[in-house]
Phi, psi and omega in degrees: 000132183261128181275143179291144177296131175289141180237140182234124173248141183258163178306142188286349180250013180297132182251330184224132180225122174235130182229122177235137171044056177245056181303123177084347182291313179251113179233152178091222187256133173254114178272121189260135173291151184296322181290354184303125182257332186218124180230119173233124179229126181224135175060062174233128174244136179122322177292126184249336181203147174249136179220154172267145172292149181291140184197173180278334184262152175285154179301146183251028184298125178256329184228125177228112180235117181231115182228134176055049177251088195289343179251356183294114185250336184213148179246167181293143176252058182266127177295143181228098181277341182284342181066034186282349180289118183248334179228135180222117179233118174226121179201148179068035180241080189294336184282340178274106184285324178202164178283153172294152189302322181295324181285319178303322178294329182277344189308321178297336179262004178262121183280320185255092178224145176215109185235154169298150186298329183297333177280328175294319180298315181299328185287339188280145174272157181312325179296339186256002181303333180294346182276348186305309180303326180292319178300311183295319180299312183299319181294317180290328177294315177299322181295316183296316183301313181296321179291325179292323175296319182292322183291320175298318180297316183296321176300314179300316180296335182280335184286000000 
């Protein structure tokens, strides 16, 4: 017997939503209200998809941060002509194979972004493929720097 995917709808006037370490609490599809301006989800397993509720207005999302969401596979593919997305962070989401087309098209206009290297590679056009080694180097350098900072903090705490 196949269980139906769970769906969760949020209050229609919600502007900010932050979810941390709620493994299993939200599973299935999370339907986001159009007025939502900030969405941050970290350390969630069970959530498979984000979708916007149908409405007359385009989504007004300015901040989208998704980290360590192990089962999240898809994001909304809503066209956004207004360019309101200012911050994009996506990392540690192995089920998400690539970014939706509309989000890939916006990457150049988002100043504050931090993406796993595989999402940046998918966003590149063939003419920019020669930049892939540089992107991978930057990603590895950032990972090494974060590990070094964590070790320094740990040493400091032990003193």
